[in-house]
C-alpha positions as CSV (number, residue, x, y, z in Angstrom):
1,M,0.1,-0.1,0.1
2,K,2.9,2.4,0.8
3,R,4.6,1.5,-2.6
4,R,1.2,2.5,-4.2
5,R,1.1,5.9,-2.4
6,V,4.5,6.7,-3.2
7,A,3.9,6.0,-6.8
8,A,0.9,7.9,-6.6
9,L,2.8,10.8,-5.1
10,A,5.3,10.9,-8.0
11,I,2.4,11.2,-10.4
12,V,0.9,13.9,-8.6
13,S,4.2,15.8,-8.2
14,I,4.7,15.5,-12.1
15,A,1.4,16.5,-12.9
16,A,1.5,19.4,-10.3
17,L,4.8,20.8,-11.5
18,K,3.7,20.6,-15.4
19,A,0.6,22.6,-14.3
20,A,2.7,25.2,-12.3
21,N,5.1,25.6,-15.3
22,N,2.2,26.3,-17.7
23,V,0.3,28.6,-15.8
24,N,0.1,32.3,-16.7
25,N,3.0,34.1,-15.4
26,S,0.9,37.1,-14.1
27,A,2.3,36.7,-10.5
28,D,5.7,37.2,-12.0
29,N,4.8,39.9,-14.2
30,K,3.0,42.2,-11.5
31,S,4.7,45.6,-11.0
32,Q,7.5,45.0,-8.7
33,R,6.8,46.1,-5.0
34,T,8.7,49.0,-3.7
35,R,10.1,47.1,-0.8
36,I,12.0,44.7,-3.3
37,N,15.2,46.5,-4.8
38,R,16.2,43.7,-7.0
39,K,13.9,42.0,-9.5
40,D,15.8,38.6,-8.9
41,K,15.1,38.7,-5.2
42,Y,11.4,39.2,-5.7
43,I,11.2,36.3,-8.4
44,M,12.7,34.0,-5.8
45,S,10.9,35.0,-3.0
46,L,7.5,33.9,-1.7
47,E,6.2,37.0,-3.0
48,G,7.1,36.1,-6.6
49,K,6.2,32.5,-6.2
50,A,3.1,32.5,-4.2
51,Q,0.6,32.1,-7.3
52,H,2.8,29.2,-8.8
53,Y,2.5,27.4,-5.3
54,L,-1.2,27.9,-5.4
55,N,-1.7,26.6,-8.7
56,A,0.4,23.6,-8.1
57,L,-1.5,23.0,-5.0
58,K,-4.8,23.2,-6.8
59,V,-3.8,20.4,-9.2
60,R,-2.3,18.3,-6.4
61,W,-5.3,18.6,-4.3
62,Q,-7.6,17.4,-7.2
63,Q,-5.5,14.5,-7.9
64,L,-5.2,13.3,-4.3
65,H,-8.9,13.7,-3.8
66,E,-9.2,10.8,-6.3
67,V,-6.8,8.7,-4.2
68,P,-9.0,5.8,-2.6
69,G,-9.1,6.1,1.1
70,L,-6.7,9.0,1.5
71,F,-9.5,11.5,2.3
72,A,-12.1,10.8,5.2
73,Y,-14.9,11.4,2.5
74,Q,-15.1,12.4,-1.3
75,L,-16.5,16.0,-1.3
76,A,-19.3,16.4,-3.6
77,K,-18.7,18.7,-6.6
78,S,-22.1,20.4,-5.6
79,R,-23.4,20.7,-2.0
80,P,-26.9,21.7,-1.0
81,N,-26.6,25.3,0.3
82,R,-29.0,28.0,1.4
83,V,-28.3,31.8,2.2
84,L,-30.3,32.7,5.1
85,P,-33.1,35.3,4.6
86,G,-32.3,38.6,6.3
87,Q,-29.9,41.5,6.5
88,Y,-26.6,39.7,6.8
89,K,-26.9,37.0,4.1
90,F,-25.3,34.2,6.1
91,Y,-24.2,31.3,4.0
92,T,-24.9,27.8,5.1
93,E,-24.0,24.7,3.3
94,L,-24.6,20.8,4.2
95,N,-21.8,18.4,4.8
96,T,-23.2,15.4,6.3
97,D,-19.8,13.6,5.8
98,R,-17.7,15.9,7.8
99,T,-20.1,15.6,10.7
100,L,-20.1,11.7,10.7
101,K,-16.7,10.9,9.6
102,R,-13.9,13.2,10.4
103,R,-11.2,12.5,13.0
104,Q,-12.3,13.0,16.6
105,P,-11.2,16.4,17.8
106,Q,-8.6,16.7,20.5
107,T,-9.2,18.2,23.9
108,I,-7.3,21.2,24.5
109,D,-8.2,22.7,28.0
110,T,-5.7,25.6,28.0
111,L,-4.5,28.6,25.8
112,S,-0.9,27.7,26.8
113,P,-1.0,23.9,26.0
114,K,2.0,21.6,26.0
115,F,3.0,19.8,23.0
116,K,1.9,15.8,23.5
117,P,4.0,13.9,20.9
118,K,1.8,10.8,21.6
119,Q,-1.4,12.5,20.5
120,F,-2.1,13.1,16.7
121,N,0.1,15.7,15.2
122,F,1.4,16.5,11.7
123,N,4.5,14.6,12.1
124,K,2.2,11.6,11.9
125,V,0.4,12.3,8.7
126,D,1.1,9.9,5.6
127,D,3.7,11.1,3.3
128,L,1.0,11.6,0.6
129,E,-0.8,14.1,2.5
130,V,1.9,16.6,2.2
131,M,1.1,18.2,-0.9
132,M,4.2,20.5,-1.1
133,T,6.9,21.9,1.3
134,I,7.7,25.7,1.1
135,D,11.1,26.8,2.1
136,N,10.3,30.2,4.0
137,E,13.2,32.8,3.7
138,Q,11.9,34.6,6.5
139,D,13.5,32.8,9.4
140,M,10.7,30.3,9.5
141,G,12.1,27.0,8.3
142,S,9.8,25.3,5.7
143,V,6.0,25.2,5.7
144,Q,4.1,22.0,4.7
145,M,0.9,22.4,2.9
146,I,-1.0,19.2,4.0
147,I,-4.5,18.0,2.8
148,N,-7.5,18.5,5.4
149,K,-8.8,14.9,5.3
150,S,-12.2,16.1,6.2
151,P,-12.5,19.2,4.0
152,L,-15.0,21.8,4.1
153,S,-14.6,22.8,0.4
154,K,-12.2,22.2,-2.5
155,Y,-8.7,22.9,-1.9
156,H,-8.9,22.9,1.8
157,T,-5.5,22.8,2.9
158,L,-3.4,22.9,6.5
159,I,-1.0,25.4,6.5
160,C,1.8,24.1,9.0
161,P,4.9,25.7,9.6
162,D,8.2,24.3,10.7
163,V,6.6,20.8,11.8
164,K,9.5,19.2,13.2
165,S,9.7,21.9,15.9
166,N,6.8,20.8,17.5
167,L,4.8,24.2,17.8
168,V,1.8,24.2,19.8
169,Q,-1.5,25.7,18.4
170,R,-0.4,29.4,19.3
171,I,0.2,32.0,16.5
172,T,3.8,33.0,15.7
173,P,4.9,36.2,14.2
174,Q,6.6,34.2,11.6
175,A,3.5,32.1,10.8
176,L,1.3,35.1,10.5
177,R,3.8,36.8,8.5
178,F,4.1,33.6,5.8
179,C,0.3,33.7,5.6
180,I,-0.1,37.2,4.9
181,T,2.7,37.2,2.4
182,F,1.3,34.2,0.6
183,L,-2.5,35.6,0.4
184,R,-1.5,39.1,-0.7
185,N,0.6,37.8,-3.5
186,I,-2.0,35.3,-5.2
187,D,-4.6,36.5,-8.0
188,D,-7.4,34.7,-6.3
189,D,-9.7,36.4,-3.9
190,T,-11.7,33.1,-3.4
191,M,-8.8,31.7,-1.2
192,R,-9.2,32.8,2.4
193,M,-7.3,31.8,5.6
194,G,-8.5,30.9,9.1
195,Y,-7.2,30.2,12.4
196,N,-8.8,28.9,15.6
197,S,-7.1,28.7,19.0
198,P,-7.4,26.3,21.6
199,G,-10.8,26.9,23.3
200,A,-12.1,28.4,19.9
201,L,-12.6,25.2,17.9
202,A,-9.0,24.2,17.3
203,S,-9.0,20.6,16.5
204,V,-5.2,19.6,16.8
205,N,-2.7,20.9,19.2
206,H,0.0,21.4,16.5
207,L,0.5,25.1,14.8
208,H,-1.6,25.3,11.7
209,F,-3.7,27.7,9.8
210,H,-6.5,26.7,7.1
211,L,-6.3,27.7,3.4
212,I,-10.0,27.3,2.2
213,H,-11.7,28.0,-1.1
214,M,-14.6,30.3,-0.2
215,P,-15.9,31.8,-3.4
216,Q,-19.2,33.0,-1.9
217,K,-20.2,36.4,-0.8
218,L,-19.9,36.1,2.7
219,Y,-21.0,38.5,5.8
220,I,-17.4,39.4,6.4
221,D,-17.0,40.9,2.9
222,N,-19.7,43.5,3.6
223,V,-19.1,44.5,7.4
224,K,-19.0,48.1,8.2
225,L,-15.8,49.3,9.8
226,E,-14.8,52.3,11.6
227,N,-11.1,53.5,12.7
228,L,-10.0,52.6,16.1
229,A,-6.3,53.6,16.0
230,G,-3.5,54.5,13.6
231,S,-4.2,54.3,9.8
232,Y,-4.7,50.7,10.0
233,L,-6.6,49.5,12.8
234,Y,-10.5,49.2,12.6
235,R,-13.3,47.6,14.4
236,T,-16.9,46.7,13.1
237,T,-19.4,49.2,13.8
238,Q,-21.4,48.7,17.0
239,E,-24.6,47.8,14.9
240,M,-22.8,44.7,13.5
241,P,-24.3,41.6,14.8
242,I,-20.6,40.0,15.2
243,Q,-17.9,42.2,16.6
244,A,-14.5,41.8,15.3
245,L,-11.1,43.8,15.0
246,C,-9.8,44.4,11.5
247,V,-6.1,45.1,10.6
248,L,-5.7,46.6,7.3
249,I,-2.8,45.4,5.2
250,A,-2.5,47.8,2.2
251,S,-1.6,46.8,-1.2
252,N,1.5,49.5,-1.1
253,D,2.5,48.6,2.2
254,N,6.6,48.0,2.6
255,D,8.1,45.5,4.5
256,E,8.6,47.9,7.7
257,A,5.0,48.4,7.6
258,I,4.0,44.8,7.3
259,L,6.3,43.9,10.4
260,E,4.8,46.6,12.5
261,K,1.4,45.1,11.8
262,V,2.2,41.5,12.1
263,N,4.2,42.3,15.4
264,N,1.0,44.1,16.7
265,V,-1.2,41.4,15.8
266,Y,1.1,38.8,17.6
267,K,1.1,41.1,20.8
268,L,-2.7,41.1,20.9
269,T,-3.0,37.4,20.4
270,E,-0.3,36.8,23.1
271,W,-2.1,39.1,25.4
272,M,-5.3,37.2,24.7
273,C,-3.7,33.9,25.5
274,Q,-2.1,35.3,28.7
275,N,-5.8,36.5,29.8
276,N,-7.4,33.2,28.8
277,I,-9.5,34.9,26.0
278,P,-10.0,32.2,23.1
279,H,-9.8,33.8,19.7
280,N,-10.4,33.1,16.1
281,V,-8.7,34.8,12.8
282,F,-10.0,35.2,9.5
283,V,-7.7,36.7,6.6
284,T,-9.2,37.6,3.3
285,Q,-8.4,39.9,0.4
286,D,-10.6,42.9,0.4
287,R,-13.2,42.2,-2.5
288,T,-14.7,45.7,-2.1
289,P,-14.7,47.2,-5.7
290,G,-11.7,49.6,-6.1
291,K,-9.9,48.3,-3.0
292,Q,-8.4,45.1,-4.5
293,G,-4.9,44.5,-3.3
294,N,-5.7,45.1,0.2
295,L,-5.9,42.3,2.9
296,H,-8.1,42.4,6.1
297,I,-7.1,40.5,9.3
298,F,-10.1,40.0,11.3
299,I,-9.6,39.0,15.0
300,F,-12.7,37.7,17.0
301,A,-12.8,37.0,20.8
302,R,-15.0,34.9,22.7
303,S,-16.2,34.8,26.5
304,T,-16.7,31.2,26.5
305,Y,-14.1,28.6,26.3
306,C,-15.0,25.4,24.0
307,V,-13.1,22.3,25.2
308,N,-14.7,19.8,22.9
309,K,-16.3,20.2,20.0
310,D,-20.0,18.9,19.7
311,V,-20.0,17.5,16.2
312,T,-23.8,17.7,16.1
313,A,-24.3,21.2,17.2
314,F,-24.1,24.4,15.4
315,N,-20.3,25.1,16.4
316,V,-18.7,28.6,15.9
317,G,-15.1,28.7,14.6
318,F,-13.4,31.2,12.1
319,C,-15.7,30.0,9.2
320,E,-19.0,30.6,11.3
321,L,-17.8,34.0,12.2
322,A,-17.0,35.0,8.8
323,G,-20.5,34.0,7.8
324,F,-19.9,30.3,6.1
325,I,-21.8,28.0,8.1
326,P,-21.2,24.3,7.3
327,L,-24.1,21.9,8.8
328,G,-24.4,18.4,9.2
329,N,-28.2,18.0,9.2
330,E,-30.4,18.9,6.2
331,E,-33.5,19.9,8.4
332,K,-31.2,22.1,10.6
333,M,-30.1,23.8,7.5
334,R,-33.6,24.3,6.2
335,N,-35.0,25.8,9.5
336,L,-31.9,27.9,10.5
337,S,-32.4,31.4,10.9
338,E,-30.5,34.6,10.9
339,T,-31.8,35.3,14.3
340,V,-30.5,31.8,15.7
341,V,-27.1,32.5,14.1
342,V,-26.9,36.1,15.6
343,Q,-28.0,34.6,19.1
344,R,-25.8,31.8,19.0
345,V,-22.7,33.7,18.1
346,Q,-23.5,36.6,20.7
347,E,-24.1,33.9,23.3
348,I,-20.3,32.7,22.7
349,T,-18.7,36.1,22.1
350,G,-20.6,37.9,24.9
351,N,-18.8,41.2,25.6
352,A,-15.2,40.0,25.1
353,M,-14.4,42.3,22.3
354,N,-14.6,45.3,24.6
355,S,-11.3,44.8,26.4
356,V,-9.7,43.7,23.1
357,Y,-10.5,46.8,21.5
358,E,-9.1,48.6,24.4
359,Q,-5.9,46.4,24.3
360,A,-5.4,46.8,20.5
361,K,-5.5,50.8,20.9
362,H,-2.9,50.6,23.4
363,I,-0.6,48.6,21.4
364,V,-1.1,50.6,18.1
365,N,-0.8,53.8,20.0
366,G,2.4,52.5,21.6
367,T,0.9,53.2,25.2
368,N,1.6,49.5,26.3
369,S,5.0,49.1,27.8
370,T,4.8,45.5,29.1
371,W,6.0,43.6,25.9
372,Q,9.4,42.1,25.8
373,L,8.5,39.5,23.0
374,P,10.6,37.8,20.3
375,F,9.4,39.7,17.4
376,I,10.6,39.4,13.8
377,N,12.8,41.8,12.0
């Protein structure tokens, strides 16, 4: 069986590389960013290669999806879905197999967990599940792109930084910078990224982000924002039903600006961990006409700690907070209302964002003097 999988991997690798070599070179032909002084440095960096990586990843994911027994289930090309009537247009989609066939989520009962090598972690995945390994020049080692065996959508991938270092499920500035660099340098606004902390629906205590195909127009794409601090820190307006912080990564940001924003997001998530505030992160390209090229990092806080996922209930992770709600029961999808979604989310988030808004302002305004953390440079 192992030989068959290795052979399949070789076939997939060749197909993916051919696809990557044949794709449109639009990513390399983009106007050179001001933060890069030499063209060859840009071409050889993640900025220049991100689109090629994504193209190869898509081909490889599709090939692997056809390998019998590799995924927990075969994701149907067309799945029943429903946009909930109301003001916010929450999108629901039926995924019964994920409810019934996914791996049992781990119990992670603290925001400062220890790595437990005997539990499932990404060192234990089959070689065939690793679609590609990306060498990261930003002091991060390598990043493995691993299939999510229980996918929510096509191309659902786990971004796993420096796997052999056994990092726990706690954001690092290097991992966040990789995600931001990757997402802002692909020409595909249907690809989004997400992160669930312990207590906020994380399933595995081994550092990972999600890369997921969400072409739908989601609640998060239309939220109203107001400035909170500086030129890039925003919050959802008070009338929005799901409160969130938003950090703007502008299309013309240079290295220095991106490092400042990454480090400030890291300061905030560390503060949240130290104060036992579970949190979720959703990263997306700005899909507003005229603002293409900008990136939004949404940060959500919750007042209740979720130790175990209830695979039969309406859970709330980064997907649901962004307005994408997978459900395992057709009747539940048929009967779910906007009012119930808002009540459920507000029940979990409570007033947790109030203190997060204040702390974020302190960080961006430079009035917080308590930080001595290993930031990237």
